N, C-alpha and C positions, 0 to 999 in steps of 0.2 A: 608387235613386240611390246610392248609398254604394258600392256593390262596384263600379260604372262609373269612379268618384270614383279608387278606392283603383286599379283596375286602369291606369287612365292612367296618375295618378303612379307607380306600378311599371314601366311602360312608358316614362317619362320620366329615370327614372334611370338603368333598362338603358342605356338609349341616352346618357347622359353619362358612365357609366362604360365603357362602348365609346369612345365616343370622346375620352377622356380616357386610355385604353389604347393606343388607335391614334397619337396624339401623343407618347405616349412611348415606345415602338417607333418612330416615325419617327426621333423624336432622337437616340435610340440607335443607330439606323441612320446617320444620319449621321453620327455621334462615330465609330462602327467605318469607314465610309470616311475620313472625313478621318485616322484613324491608318495606314489602309491607303497611302493617298498621302503620308502623311508618312513612311511608312517605305522607299517609292520615291524619295523625293526625297532620305533619308539623314539627315533630320532628328536633333538629339539628343532625349532623352525628354520634357523641358522644353518644348522648339518644337512636337515633336509633340504636346502635349497642348493646348497653345495654338491653332494650327492646326485641329485637332479641333474646337473649341471655336469656330472661326471657321465653320466649314462647316456646323455646325447652324446659328449664326448669320444663314448666305446663304441657310438655307433660308424662312428670313422674309419675302424681297423678294418674292417672287409665288409664285401656287397651284401647284401641281405640282411636280416634281423638277428643271426645267430650271434653276433660277437654281443649283441643286447642281451638277449637272453641268459647267457652262459655269463655276465657281469652279473645282472640282476641273481640269477638263480646263485651263484655262488657267494654273490653277500648276504643273502637272505637265509642260506646254507649256516655260514659263519657266524652268522648273529643267532642261531638257533631258533630259527624262523622255518615251520614244516612248509615246504614249498614245491612243487615238481614243475617243470616244464611246460606242460599244458595248463598250468594254471594261470603262469606267466604269459602264454600263448593268446590265452582267453583274455587276459585282461590286455594286451595288446590289441585285441579286434575291438576291444571296448574303449581303449583311450582311443585310437584312430579315428570312431567316430565322433569321440568327444573332442578333438582336436580339430576334425574339418569342420563340424559346428560352430566351434569359437569362431574360427576362422573366416566364416562366411555369415555370423554373425557381426563379426567387427567390419567386414567389408560396407554393409547398409551404413 
């Protein structure tokens, strides 16, 4: 019975690590998206950093990416930057890959 318990515990630990990794990658992705949008809006470095943090916080409003997309799209539109949802989704995909790469490289 202990072998089964050990395997169960190992799978639980692996699942917890995977969830934590995914959470960190998503947060970094959202930060990178915020920095991208801040650049389009012409924000200063300090403003861009604060804005990127706001984008990360926006992701806690609801499950999925809709809350982040709405925030960035609304802010870009308010700033007079021409952008649509598909462009933001495209950037989300690019930033997801970049965020994963950054985490994997930092683990080496």
